[in-house]
TORTOR-875505 format. One line per 4 residues: number of its first residue (from 1); for each residue x, y, z negated of N, C-alpha, C. Coordinates in steps of 0.05 Angstrom, whole numbers, plus 32768, in hexadecimal, padded with zeros to 4 digits. Atoms other than C-alpha are relative to their C-alpha. Layout:
% residues N
NUM = X:Y:Z:X:Y:Z:X:Y:Z; ...
This chain:
% residues 206
1 = 7FE8:7FDD:7FFE:7DED:82A0:7DF6:7FF7:8014:7FEC; 8003:7FE2:8012:7DF2:82DA:7DC6:7FFF:8016:800F; 8000:7FE6:7FF0:7DE4:8322:7DD0:800C:800F:8016; 7FEC:7FF1:7FF9:7E1F:8337:7DDD:8004:7FEC:802C
5 = 7FF4:800A:7FDA:7E28:8300:7E28:7FE3:800C:800C; 8017:7FF6:7FF7:7DDF:8318:7E2E:7FFD:8021:800D; 8008:7FEA:7FF6:7DEC:835E:7E39:8012:7FF5:801D; 7FEE:8002:7FEA:7E2D:834C:7E63:7FED:7FFA:801B
9 = 8017:800E:7FF6:7DF9:831B:7E8C:7FF2:8015:800C; 801B:7FDF:7FF4:7DC8:835A:7E99:8010:800F:8011; 7FFB:7FED:7FE8:7DEB:838C:7EA9:8017:8004:8017; 7FE1:8009:7FE8:7E2C:836C:7ED1:7FE5:7FF9:8017
13 = 8009:800E:7FE4:7DF3:834A:7EFF:7FEE:801B:8008; 8004:7FE9:7FFA:7DD7:8395:7F04:8018:800B:8010; 7FE7:7FF9:7FFA:7E19:83B0:7F0B:800A:7FF8:8019; 7FF3:8010:7FED:7E34:8382:7F46:7FE6:8000:800A
17 = 800F:7FFD:7FEE:7DF1:838C:7F66:8008:801F:8013; 7FFE:7FDF:7FF4:7E02:83D8:7F72:801B:8002:800C; 7FE0:800C:7FF9:7E48:83C8:7F74:8005:8001:801E; 7FFE:8010:7FDC:7E40:83A4:7FB9:7FF4:8020:8014
21 = 800E:7FE5:7FF2:7E16:83E2:7FD2:8014:8017:8007; 7FEE:7FE0:7FFC:7E50:841A:7FBF:8014:7FEF:800F; 7FEB:800E:7FE8:7E7D:83E3:7FE1:7FFE:800F:8013; 800A:800A:7FEB:7E5D:83E1:801B:8004:801F:800B
25 = 8006:7FE3:7FF6:7E52:8439:801D:8020:8004:8007; 7FE5:7FFB:8000:7E9A:8439:800D:8010:7FFC:801E; 7FEC:8018:7FEA:7EBA:8407:803E:7FEE:800E:801F; 800F:7FED:7FE6:7E7E:8435:8079:8012:8016:800D
29 = 7FF0:7FDA:8006:7EA3:8475:8066:8018:7FFB:8012; 7FE2:7FFC:7FE8:7EEA:845E:8074:7FF8:7FED:8021; 800F:800B:7FDF:7ED4:8436:80B9:7FF7:8018:8005; 8000:7FF0:7FF9:7EBA:8479:80C0:800B:801B:8008
33 = 7FE1:7FF1:7FFD:7EFF:849D:80BB:7FF9:8016:7FEF; 8009:7FF5:8012:7ED6:84C4:807E:8015:7FFD:7FE7; 7FEB:8005:801F:7F09:84A0:8045:8017:7FF1:8013; 7FF8:7FE3:8005:7F43:84B0:8059:7FFE:8014:8016
37 = 8004:7FF5:7FDD:7F46:84E2:8091:8016:8013:7FFC; 7FE7:7FEE:7FFF:7F82:850E:80A7:800B:8016:7FF0; 8009:7FEB:8013:7F95:853F:807F:7FFC:800D:7FF1; 8001:7FF8:8014:7F7E:8532:8045:801A:7FF2:7FEC
41 = 7FE7:8000:8011:7FA8:852E:8006:7FFD:7FDE:7FF8; 8007:8022:800B:7FB4:84DB:7FEA:7FF6:8000:7FF1; 8015:8002:801D:7F9A:84ED:7FA8:7FE4:8009:7FFD; 801A:8004:7FFF:7F5A:84FD:7FC4:7FF3:7FEC:800B
45 = 800B:8014:7FF3:7F4F:84C0:7FE7:7FFC:7FEC:7FEB; 7FFF:8020:8010:7F45:8477:7FC7:8017:7FFB:800B; 7FF4:8005:7FF9:7F7B:844D:7FC6:8003:7FE3:801E; 7FFB:8012:7FE8:7F8E:8425:8007:7FEB:7FE2:7FFE
49 = 800C:8021:8006:7F76:83DF:7FE1:7FEE:7FFF:7FF2; 8014:8000:8019:7F3E:83F9:7FB7:7FF0:7FEC:800D; 8020:8011:8000:7F00:83D9:7FDF:8012:7FDB:7FFE; 7FFA:8021:800C:7F29:8393:7FDD:7FFF:7FF6:7FE8
53 = 8002:8005:8020:7F34:839C:7F94:7FE2:8001:7FF2; 801A:8005:8008:7EF2:83AE:7F8C:7FEC:7FE7:800E; 800E:8015:7FEF:7ED6:8374:7FBD:8006:7FE5:7FE1; 8001:8014:8007:7EF5:833E:7F94:7FFF:8002:7FDF
57 = 8005:7FFC:8014:7EEF:8361:7F53:7FDF:7FFA:7FFA; 8028:8008:7FF9:7E9B:8359:7F66:7FFD:7FDF:7FFE; 8006:801C:8001:7EA8:8317:7F6E:8004:7FF2:7FEF; 7FFF:800C:8021:7EC2:8304:7F2D:7FF8:800D:7FEA
61 = 8010:7FE6:8019:7E94:8337:7F07:7FE1:7FF1:8001; 801C:800B:8003:7E58:8301:7EFF:8008:7FE8:7FEB; 8003:8015:801B:7E58:82E7:7EB8:7FFA:800D:7FEB; 8005:7FF8:8018:7E4D:82F3:7E74:801C:800F:7FEF
65 = 7FE9:7FEC:800C:7E8D:8322:7E66:7FF2:801D:8015; 8004:7FE6:7FF7:7E92:836F:7E79:8011:7FFE:801B; 7FEE:8003:7FE6:7EA5:8374:7EC4:8015:8020:7FFF; 7FE6:7FF4:8004:7EEB:839C:7ED3:7FF4:8022:8009
69 = 800B:7FE9:7FFA:7EE7:83ED:7ED6:7FFF:800A:8016; 8009:8002:7FE4:7EEC:83EA:7F23:7FE7:7FFC:8003; 801F:8012:7FF6:7EA6:83C1:7F23:7FF5:801E:7FF8; 8019:7FEC:800A:7E8A:83FA:7EF1:8007:801F:8010
73 = 8003:7FED:8004:7EAC:8435:7F10:7FFF:8008:8024; 800E:7FFB:7FF0:7E8E:842B:7F55:7FE5:7FF7:7FFE; 8018:8008:7FFF:7E50:840E:7F49:7FEB:8016:7FEB; 800C:7FEA:8011:7E3B:8448:7F0E:8009:8014:8014
77 = 8001:7FDD:7FF4:7E55:8483:7F44:7FE7:7FF6:8017; 8017:7FFE:7FEF:7E19:8463:7F72:7FED:8002:7FF7; 801A:7FF8:8015:7DE9:8464:7F3A:7FFA:7FEB:7FEB; 8002:8004:8016:7DEB:845D:7EF5:7FE1:7FF6:7FEF
81 = 801C:8004:800D:7DA4:845C:7EE3:7FEE:7FEE:800A; 800C:8017:7FF6:7D91:842B:7F15:8009:7FE1:7FF6; 7FEA:8014:800F:7DCC:83FD:7EF2:7FF2:7FF8:7FE4; 8009:800F:8019:7DAC:83FF:7EAD:7FE0:7FFE:8002
85 = 801D:8006:7FFC:7D67:8405:7ECE:7FF7:7FD9:8006; 8006:801B:7FF8:7D74:83BD:7EE9:8007:7FEE:7FEC; 7FFC:800F:8009:7D8F:839F:7EAE:7FF3:7FFF:7FE4; 801D:8004:8012:7D5C:83B3:7E7F:7FDE:7FE6:800F
89 = 8013:801A:7FEA:7D2F:838D:7EB6:8003:7FEA:7FFA; 7FF9:801E:8002:7D52:8350:7EAC:7FFF:7FF8:7FE1; 8001:8006:801C:7D5A:8356:7E5B:7FD9:7FF2:8006; 8022:8000:8007:7D03:8365:7E5F:7FF3:7FE2:800C
93 = 8009:8016:7FF4:7CFE:8324:7E8D:7FFD:7FE6:7FE8; 7FF1:800A:800F:7D31:8300:7E63:7FE8:7FFB:7FDA; 801B:7FFA:8019:7CFB:8318:7E21:7FE5:7FF3:800B; 8013:800C:7FF0:7CCB:82FF:7E47:7FEE:7FE8:7FF9
97 = 7FFD:801F:8001:7CD3:82BD:7E52:800B:7FED:7FEF; 7FF7:800B:8013:7CEA:82A6:7E15:7FE8:8007:7FE3; 8020:7FFA:8013:7CA6:82CB:7DF0:7FF3:7FEA:8008; 8010:800E:7FF1:7C81:82A8:7E1F:8001:7FD8:7FF1
101 = 7FFC:8019:800D:7CA3:8268:7E0B:8004:7FF8:7FE0; 8004:8003:801B:7CA6:8271:7DBE:7FE1:7FFA:8001; 801F:8000:8002:7C5A:8281:7DC1:7FF5:7FE2:8008; 8008:8015:7FF8:7C53:8243:7DE4:8005:7FEE:7FEF
105 = 7FF0:801D:8010:7C7A:8212:7DBD:7FEC:8005:7FE2; 8006:8003:8012:7C61:822E:7D7F:7FE0:7FF8:8001; 8019:800E:7FF7:7C19:8222:7D96:800A:7FDF:7FFF; 7FFA:801E:8004:7C2F:81DF:7DA3:8009:7FEE:7FEC
109 = 7FFD:800B:801F:7C4B:81D1:7D61:7FF3:8000:7FF2; 8013:8004:8013:7C16:81E8:7D3A:7FE6:7FF8:8009; 800C:8015:7FF7:7BEE:81C2:7D65:7FFC:7FE0:7FFF; 7FF5:8020:8005:7C0F:8182:7D59:7FFE:8000:7FE8
113 = 7FFE:8009:8018:7C16:8189:7D11:7FDE:7FFC:7FF5; 8022:7FF8:800B:7BCC:819E:7D08:7FF2:7FDD:8009; 8006:801E:7FF7:7BBB:815F:7D31:8013:7FE6:7FF1; 7FF5:8018:8017:7BEF:812F:7D04:7FF5:8007:7FE5
117 = 8011:8000:8017:7BD3:8149:7CC8:7FE9:7FF9:7FF8; 8019:8003:800B:7B8E:813D:7CD7:7FFD:7FE3:8000; 8003:801E:8000:7BA1:80F5:7CEC:8008:7FF5:7FF4; 7FFD:800C:8018:7BC2:80EE:7CB4:7FF2:7FF4:7FF0
121 = 801E:7FFC:8014:7B8A:80FE:7C85:7FF1:7FEA:800C; 800D:8012:7FF7:7B62:80D7:7CB0:8004:7FE5:8002; 7FFC:8020:8009:7B83:8097:7CAB:8011:7FFB:7FEB; 7FF6:8008:8017:7B91:8098:7C6A:801E:7FFE:8000
125 = 7FDF:8005:8003:7BE0:80AC:7C6F:800B:800A:7FE0; 7FF4:7FFC:801C:7C00:80B2:7C23:8012:8024:7FFD; 7FEE:7FE9:8005:7C11:80F3:7C0C:8026:8003:8001; 7FE7:8003:7FF5:7C55:80DD:7C16:8011:8003:8022
129 = 8004:7FFE:7FE4:7C4C:80D4:7C59:8009:801C:8008; 800C:7FE4:7FF7:7C3A:811C:7C68:8015:8011:7FF7; 7FE9:7FEB:800E:7C77:8136:7C3C:8014:7FFF:8014; 7FF1:8004:7FF0:7CA3:8115:7C65:7FFB:8006:8024
133 = 8001:7FF0:7FDD:7C83:8124:7CA8:8004:801D:8007; 8005:7FE5:7FFB:7C77:8165:7C99:8027:800D:8007; 7FE2:7FF9:8000:7CC5:8168:7C92:800B:7FFE:801F; 7FFB:7FFE:7FE7:7CCC:814C:7CD9:7FFE:8013:8009
137 = 8001:7FDE:7FEA:7CA6:8186:7CF4:800F:8014:8006; 7FFC:7FEF:7FFF:7CC5:81B7:7CD1:801C:7FFD:8011; 7FEB:7FFA:7FF8:7D06:81A4:7CED:7FFE:8002:801C; 8000:7FED:7FE7:7CE5:81A5:7D2F:7FFD:8016:8006
141 = 800D:7FE1:7FF4:7CCD:81E4:7D2F:801D:8010:7FF7; 7FF2:7FE8:8004:7D0F:81FF:7D19:8016:7FFB:801C; 7FE8:8006:7FF3:7D33:81D1:7D53:7FF5:800E:801F; 800B:7FEF:7FDF:7CFD:81EB:7D95:7FF5:8015:7FFA
145 = 8007:7FEB:8002:7CE1:821A:7D73:800B:8020:7FFF; 7FF2:7FE7:8003:7D0C:8251:7D59:801C:8008:801A; 7FEB:7FF7:7FE5:7D3F:8251:7D8F:7FFE:8013:8012; 8006:7FF3:7FF4:7D0B:8272:7DBC:7FFE:801E:7FF5
149 = 7FFF:7FF2:801B:7D00:829F:7D7F:801A:8018:8003; 7FE1:7FEC:8007:7D4A:82B3:7D7B:8002:8003:8017; 7FFE:7FF1:7FE7:7D4B:82BD:7DC1:7FFC:8019:800B; 8002:7FE5:7FFE:7D1E:82F6:7DC2:800C:8009:7FEA
153 = 7FE1:7FE8:800D:7D47:8314:7D8D:8012:800B:8007; 7FEF:7FF5:7FF0:7D7A:8316:7DB5:7FF8:8010:8013; 8007:7FED:7FE4:7D58:833A:7DEE:7FFD:8019:7FF2; 800A:7FE1:8012:7D3E:836D:7DBC:8024:800C:7FF9
157 = 7FE8:7FF0:8012:7D8C:8378:7D9E:800D:8008:8015; 7FF8:7FF7:7FE2:7DA2:837B:7DEB:7FFC:8015:8007; 8013:7FDF:8002:7D6F:83AC:7DF6:8014:8013:7FFB; 7FED:7FE7:8017:7D8C:83DD:7DC1:801B:8004:8011
161 = 7FE2:7FF3:7FFA:7DCF:83D6:7DD7:8006:7FFE:8017; 8000:7FED:7FE1:7DC6:83EB:7E22:7FFB:801B:7FFA; 8000:7FED:8006:7DAC:8420:7E04:801A:8019:7FEF; 7FE6:7FFA:8009:7DE5:8432:7DDE:8014:8007:8015
165 = 7FE0:8002:7FF1:7E16:8423:7E13:7FF4:8015:800F; 8007:7FE6:7FED:7DEA:8456:7E44:8006:8016:7FF8; 7FFC:7FEA:800E:7DE9:8481:7E16:8020:800D:7FFD; 7FDD:7FFE:8003:7E39:8482:7E0C:800B:8005:8017
169 = 7FF9:8001:7FE4:7E42:8479:7E56:7FFB:801E:800C; 800B:7FE3:7FF0:7E19:84B9:7E66:8014:8012:7FF0; 7FE5:7FE2:8012:7E4B:84E8:7E31:8015:7FFD:8012; 7FEA:8000:7FF3:7E82:84D0:7E54:800C:7FFD:8018
173 = 8003:8003:7FDF:7E7B:84C4:7E99:7FF1:8016:8010; 8011:7FE2:7FF9:7E52:850B:7E9C:800D:8014:800D; 7FE5:7FF0:7FF2:7E93:852E:7EB7:8006:7FFB:8022; 7FED:8012:7FEA:7EA6:84F9:7EEF:7FF5:800B:8015
177 = 8008:7FF7:7FEE:7E79:850D:7F20:7FFB:801E:8006; 7FF9:7FDC:7FFA:7E90:8559:7F20:8016:8000:8009; 7FE9:8008:7FF3:7ECC:8544:7F31:8006:8003:801D; 800A:7FFB:7FE4:7EDD:855C:7F76:800C:7FEB:8014
181 = 7FFB:8017:7FF0:7F00:851B:7F98:7FFA:7FE6:7FF6; 8011:802E:800E:7EE5:84CE:7F94:8010:7FF2:7FF7; 7FEB:8018:800E:7F28:84B1:7F7F:7FFB:8017:7FE7; 8009:7FFD:8022:7F1E:84E1:7F3C:7FEA:7FFF:7FF4
185 = 8018:8001:8014:7EDD:84D6:7F33:8003:7FDD:8005; 8004:8018:8007:7EE6:848A:7F36:8014:7FF2:7FE9; 7FE8:7FFE:8013:7F2F:8496:7F0D:7FED:8004:7FE0; 8008:7FED:8014:7EFF:84B8:7EDB:7FEB:7FF0:7FF4
189 = 801E:8016:8004:7EC2:847D:7ED8:800F:7FE6:7FF3; 7FF9:8016:8010:7EFA:8445:7ECD:8004:8009:7FE1; 7FFE:7FFC:8020:7F0A:846A:7E8A:7FF0:7FFF:7FF7; 8016:7FF7:8017:7ED0:847C:7E73:7FF3:7FDF:7FFF
193 = 800C:801D:800E:7EBA:842E:7E7C:800E:7FF5:7FF3; 7FF0:8007:801B:7EFB:8413:7E59:7FFC:800E:7FE5; 8006:7FF3:801B:7EEA:8449:7E1E:7FEA:7FEE:7FF4; 801B:800A:800B:7EA1:842F:7E27:8006:7FE2:7FEB
197 = 7FFA:8023:8004:7EBA:83E1:7E1B:800C:8000:7FE7; 7FF8:8000:8014:7EEE:83F2:7DE2:7FEA:8009:7FE7; 8012:7FF5:8013:7EB9:841C:7DBC:7FEA:7FE3:7FF7; 8019:8016:7FF9:7E80:83E4:7DCC:8011:7FE8:7FE9
201 = 7FF1:8015:8012:7EB4:83AE:7DB7:8003:8003:7FE6; 7FFB:7FF1:8025:7EC3:83D5:7D6F:7FE6:7FF6:7FFB; 8017:7FFC:801C:7E7C:83D4:7D5B:7FEE:7FE2:8004; 800D:8020:7FFD:7E66:8388:7D78:8019:7FF1:7FEC
205 = 7FE8:801C:800C:7EAF:8369:7D51:7FF5:801A:7FE6; 7FFC:7FF8:800E:7E94:839A:7D1B:7FEF:7FFF:7FEF
């Protein structure tokens, strides 16, 4: 898993969790008659099929790719701080897991290496045997220990990208909540999310 996949895996998981709650609240409002209500202008209400589209988008937004704009609009409207906090918690868990794995494998590796060298010396192994044994151990280190360390680095990179994404999102979406009607707020957040994705994609591909 590369840093970009980890970013979307953690952020999408957090976004879907909050988005599900937002969907339920919107559905409850619709059932209660708050959305829509008689006499309200059409542009002040959500489209009739909004909840259906949101439900389908939430079901498909569980992976290592950016979630659709409709999911971002609903989820961020419910709690953007909660989303980023949840994503960071997932990245922190990923970081701790692979850091522990890396430390454990390094301890095992060096313990095994020391034991092999001592056994070789005590058993009278030739210098050529020690050299070729060292090459094999170096290969084992690269194969089994370097990978968890790489995952630790990916978690650090992902955390930095989350900070960047949150900063840019806050800039673009700060005026959305001030709009007078829910439909305008959703459209505003959808547009802000599309802009964030384009800018982030430019950075990642650059």
